[in-house]
C-alpha positions in Angstrom: -115.2 -296.7 -38.1 -112.8 -293.9 -38.0 -114.3 -292.7 -41.5 -118.0 -293.1 -39.9 -117.3 -290.8 -36.6 -115.8 -288.3 -39.1 -118.7 -288.4 -40.9 -121.3 -288.0 -37.4 -119.1 -284.8 -36.8 -118.5 -283.7 -39.9 -122.7 -283.7 -40.0 -122.9 -282.4 -36.3 -121.1 -279.2 -37.4 -122.8 -278.4 -40.0 -126.3 -279.2 -38.4 -125.2 -276.3 -35.4 -123.4 -274.0 -38.4 -127.2 -274.7 -40.3 -129.0 -273.8 -36.9 -126.2 -271.1 -36.0 -127.5 -269.5 -39.1 -131.6 -269.8 -38.6 -131.3 -268.3 -35.3 -128.8 -265.4 -36.7 -131.3 -264.3 -39.3 -134.3 -264.8 -37.3 -132.7 -262.1 -35.3 -131.5 -259.6 -38.0 -135.3 -260.3 -38.9 -136.5 -259.1 -35.6 -134.2 -256.4 -35.3 -134.6 -254.6 -38.8 -139.0 -255.6 -39.9 -141.0 -252.8 -39.2 -144.1 -254.1 -36.6 -147.5 -254.1 -38.4 -149.4 -250.6 -38.8 -152.6 -250.9 -37.2 -155.1 -249.9 -39.7 -157.1 -248.3 -37.7 -156.8 -245.4 -34.2 -155.2 -246.5 -30.7 -157.0 -245.2 -27.9 -155.8 -245.2 -24.0 -157.6 -247.1 -21.6 -156.3 -246.7 -18.4 -153.4 -247.0 -19.3 -153.8 -249.9 -22.6 -153.7 -248.9 -26.0 -156.6 -250.7 -27.7 -157.3 -250.7 -31.1 -160.7 -249.9 -32.8 -162.4 -249.1 -36.3 -164.9 -247.0 -36.5 -167.1 -246.6 -40.1 -170.1 -245.2 -41.5 -171.6 -241.7 -40.2 -173.3 -241.7 -36.9 -177.6 -241.6 -37.6 -180.6 -242.3 -35.6 -179.8 -245.9 -36.0 -178.3 -248.0 -33.8 -174.4 -248.4 -33.5 -173.5 -251.7 -34.1 -170.1 -253.3 -32.3 -168.3 -256.2 -33.7 -167.0 -258.5 -30.8 -164.1 -261.2 -32.7 -164.0 -265.2 -31.3 -161.0 -265.6 -29.3 -158.1 -266.5 -31.9 -159.5 -263.8 -34.1 -159.1 -260.0 -35.2 -160.9 -257.5 -36.3 -160.1 -258.0 -39.9 -162.8 -261.7 -39.7 -165.6 -258.5 -40.3 -164.9 -256.9 -43.4 -167.6 -258.0 -45.7 -169.9 -257.4 -42.4 -168.7 -253.8 -42.1 -168.5 -253.2 -46.1 -172.4 -254.6 -46.2 -173.5 -252.0 -44.1 -171.5 -249.1 -43.2 -173.4 -247.1 -46.1 -176.8 -247.3 -43.8 -175.4 -247.2 -40.0 -172.1 -246.4 -38.1 -170.3 -249.9 -37.6 -167.5 -250.4 -34.8 -165.1 -253.0 -34.7 -162.4 -253.5 -32.3 -159.2 -255.7 -30.6 -159.7 -256.6 -26.7 -156.7 -256.2 -25.0 -153.1 -257.9 -25.9 -155.1 -258.8 -29.2 -153.4 -258.0 -32.3 -152.5 -254.5 -32.5 -154.2 -253.6 -29.1 -151.5 -253.5 -25.9 -151.9 -255.9 -23.3 -153.0 -254.8 -19.9 -151.2 -255.2 -17.4 -154.6 -255.4 -15.0 -156.1 -258.2 -13.6 -158.0 -260.0 -15.5 -161.7 -260.8 -14.9 -164.6 -261.8 -16.4 -166.0 -258.7 -16.3 -163.0 -257.0 -17.2 -162.8 -256.3 -21.0 -167.4 -255.5 -21.1 -166.0 -252.8 -18.8 -163.0 -251.6 -21.2 -165.2 -251.9 -24.2 -167.5 -249.6 -22.7 -164.8 -247.4 -21.8 -163.3 -247.6 -25.5 -166.6 -246.5 -27.1 -167.2 -243.6 -24.5 -163.5 -242.3 -25.6 -164.2 -242.7 -29.2 -167.0 -240.6 -28.9 -169.6 -243.1 -30.0 -173.2 -243.3 -28.2 -175.8 -245.7 -27.1 -178.4 -247.7 -28.1 -175.8 -250.6 -29.5 -176.3 -253.7 -31.3 -174.0 -256.0 -29.9 -172.4 -258.9 -32.7 -170.4 -261.8 -31.3 -169.0 -264.4 -33.3 -168.3 -267.5 -31.3 -166.5 -266.3 -27.6 -167.9 -262.9 -29.0 -171.4 -264.3 -27.8 -170.9 -264.7 -24.4 -168.6 -261.5 -23.9 -171.5 -259.5 -25.7 -173.8 -261.3 -23.5 -171.8 -260.1 -20.0 -172.2 -256.7 -21.6 -175.4 -256.7 -21.9 -175.6 -257.7 -18.9 -173.7 -255.0 -17.4 -175.1 -252.0 -19.5 -178.9 -253.2 -20.3 -179.8 -249.5 -20.7 -177.4 -249.2 -23.8 -178.0 -252.6 -25.6 -180.9 -252.9 -28.2 -180.1 -256.1 -29.9 -177.5 -259.1 -30.1 -176.7 -261.1 -32.8 -174.9 -264.2 -32.2 -172.6 -266.0 -35.0 -172.3 -269.2 -34.3 -171.7 -267.9 -30.8 -170.3 -270.1 -28.0 -172.8 -271.2 -25.1 -171.6 -270.9 -21.3 -172.5 -274.5 -20.7 -170.5 -276.1 -24.0 -167.2 -277.6 -21.9 -169.8 -279.9 -20.0 -172.5 -280.8 -22.3 -170.2 -281.3 -25.5 -167.0 -283.5 -25.4 -163.8 -281.5 -25.6 -161.2 -283.3 -27.7 -157.7 -283.5 -25.9 -155.9 -279.5 -26.4 -152.6 -280.5 -25.0 -151.3 -281.2 -28.4 -152.5 -277.9 -29.7 -150.9 -275.9 -26.3 -147.6 -277.6 -26.8 -147.6 -276.6 -30.8 -148.8 -272.9 -29.8 -145.7 -273.0 -27.5 -143.3 -273.9 -30.1 -145.3 -271.3 -32.4 -144.0 -268.6 -29.6 -140.4 -269.8 -29.9 -140.1 -268.9 -33.3 -142.2 -266.5 -33.3 -140.1 -264.8 -30.8 -137.0 -265.6 -32.5 -137.5 -264.1 -35.8 -138.0 -267.4 -37.6 -142.0 -267.8 -38.4 -141.4 -263.9 -40.1 -138.7 -264.7 -41.7 -139.6 -267.9 -43.1 -142.8 -266.3 -44.5 -140.2 -264.0 -46.4 -138.7 -266.6 -48.0 -140.8 -269.5 -48.5 -144.2 -267.6 -48.9 -147.7 -267.3 -46.5 -147.1 -270.2 -43.8 -150.6 -269.7 -42.9 -153.4 -269.2 -44.9 -155.5 -267.1 -43.1 -159.2 -265.9 -43.6 -158.9 -266.7 -47.3 -162.4 -265.7 -48.6 -160.9 -261.7 -47.2 -159.5 -259.8 -49.5 -155.6 -259.9 -49.7 -155.0 -256.7 -48.0 -157.1 -258.5 -44.6 -155.2 -261.8 -45.3 -151.7 -259.6 -45.4 -152.3 -257.2 -42.6 -153.3 -260.5 -40.5 -150.4 -262.5 -41.6 -148.3 -260.0 -40.6 -149.6 -259.4 -37.5 -149.5 -262.6 -36.2 -145.7 -263.3 -37.7 -144.2 -260.4 -36.4 -143.9 -261.5 -32.9 -145.0 -264.1 -30.4 -147.8 -261.5 -29.1 -150.7 -263.1 -30.7 -150.1 -266.6 -30.3 -149.1 -265.7 -26.2 -152.4 -263.8 -26.2 -154.5 -266.6 -27.3 -153.4 -269.3 -24.9 -153.8 -266.8 -22.0 -157.5 -266.6 -23.6 -157.9 -270.5 -23.4 -157.3 -270.1 -19.7 -160.3 -267.8 -19.2 -162.5 -268.7 -21.3 -164.2 -270.8 -18.4 -164.5 -267.6 -16.3 -166.0 -266.1 -19.1 -168.7 -269.0 -20.0 -169.6 -268.9 -16.7 -170.4 -265.5 -15.7 -172.2 -264.9 -19.3 -174.1 -268.0 -17.9 -175.1 -266.0 -15.0 -176.6 -263.6 -16.8 -180.2 -262.2 -16.4 -183.1 -263.2 -19.1 -182.8 -261.2 -21.9 -187.2 -260.7 -21.7 -188.0 -259.4 -25.1 -184.3 -258.5 -27.0 -184.3 -258.5 -30.1 -181.8 -261.3 -31.2 -180.7 -263.2 -34.0 -178.4 -266.2 -33.7 -176.8 -267.5 -37.3 -175.5 -271.3 -37.2 -173.0 -273.3 -39.2 -174.5 -275.7 -40.8 -171.0 -277.5 -41.3 -170.0 -276.5 -37.7 -167.6 -279.7 -38.0 -164.6 -279.4 -40.5 -162.6 -283.2 -41.0 -159.7 -282.5 -38.7 -162.5 -281.9 -35.8 -164.8 -285.1 -37.2 -160.9 -287.2 -36.6 -160.4 -286.0 -33.6 -164.2 -286.8 -32.3 -163.6 -290.3 -34.0 -160.0 -290.8 -32.5 -162.0 -290.1 -29.0 -165.0 -292.9 -29.6 -167.1 -290.2 -30.4 -169.7 -289.5 -32.9 -169.4 -286.0 -34.7 -172.6 -286.4 -36.1 -174.6 -286.4 -32.4 -172.0 -283.9 -31.5 -172.9 -281.3 -34.6 -176.4 -282.0 -33.2 -175.8 -281.2 -29.8 -174.4 -278.1 -30.6 -177.1 -277.3 -32.9 -179.9 -277.9 -29.2 -176.6 -275.1 -28.1 -177.8 -272.5 -30.5 -181.6 -273.2 -30.4 -181.2 -272.5 -26.6 -179.7 -269.0 -27.3 -182.7 -267.9 -29.8 -184.8 -268.8 -27.0 -183.3 -266.7 -24.5 -186.0 -263.9 -25.7 -189.3 -263.6 -27.1 -188.0 -262.3 -29.9 -185.3 -265.0 -30.9 -184.6 -266.0 -34.3 -182.4 -268.4 -35.7 -181.2 -268.9 -38.7 -178.7 -271.3 -40.6 -175.7 -270.6 -42.8 -174.1 -272.7 -45.5 -170.9 -272.9 -43.7 -168.4 -274.1 -41.0 -167.4 -271.7 -37.8 -164.6 -269.3 -39.5 -166.4 -269.0 -43.2 -169.9 -268.4 -41.8 -168.6 -264.6 -41.6 -165.5 -264.4 -44.1 -167.2 -265.6 -47.1 -168.5 -262.6 -48.4 -172.1 -264.3 -49.6 -172.9 -265.6 -46.2 -171.9 -262.1 -44.9 -174.6 -260.5 -46.9 -177.5 -263.4 -45.8 -176.0 -262.1 -42.4 -176.9 -258.4 -43.0 -179.8 -258.5 -44.1 -181.7 -259.9 -41.3 -179.4 -257.4 -39.2 -180.9 -254.5 -41.2 -184.5 -256.1 -40.6 -183.7 -256.0 -37.1 -182.6 -252.7 -37.0 -185.4 -251.0 -39.2 -187.8 -253.0 -36.5 -185.7 -251.5 -33.6 
């Protein structure tokens, strides 16, 4: 019995020692590691520094403005940008608090980001007309911007965009486990443990694997340096419903040129398994998603819809998919 107690005591001390070592190592990592350098510029907008990357020469064509999804950064548009900058001006940025942009201390309303983006474009010397391109939740953000500044927007492009009524009309997997996991990651990132583990054991997360290595590295370094990105993602989850509600209140797009690109393989195996566990047929959910995408096209009398062989992310991160999208955007620009 004494032997067992001594063994347990020894194991306990070993566990505490290892835990203390991990915590100290994480703290040292945070202390001596350098904050990732943003690839673009930081511009002050009402006291908040926002990250923006503007590429391509200004000309008589509309400027393309790229709006990323809820959990994405401006890196996801690499192939879109690379394929279009030889023809037109292309701007991408990170919303406040996301990735390389500072977090704002302002109260966030459903129209806040549209006004902030408008000011950012103005301060960077960009001028309308604009074509807005929104991936995922970037679609509703773009709709709100167009509603507030209708005379400045000459076209909208939805990349597997969120729909204002998706919460009511689609089955919603329980997100509590995912949020609990993210809160754990926030703690580990703040302690420097995520970044340290990445340095020792190699990449912990495969981020946008279809993008060039330097894009992947920049995103991963920003993600693991601190808990900023994780914390901002949770924040956005709490305001998504307000954004969707406001986007649904936008005025008709009339004859505004609209392109809708829909991922034909929207649900990956993980999401399909979630639906099956809920007793929901994932194939029926997919058909509902396609209906929502069709409704986005029908917002305008000049709406067009295209299906892309990819999932929600690879619809833009795979080069061959981006090339298809870019060709359609250039055709839209030529008509405009």
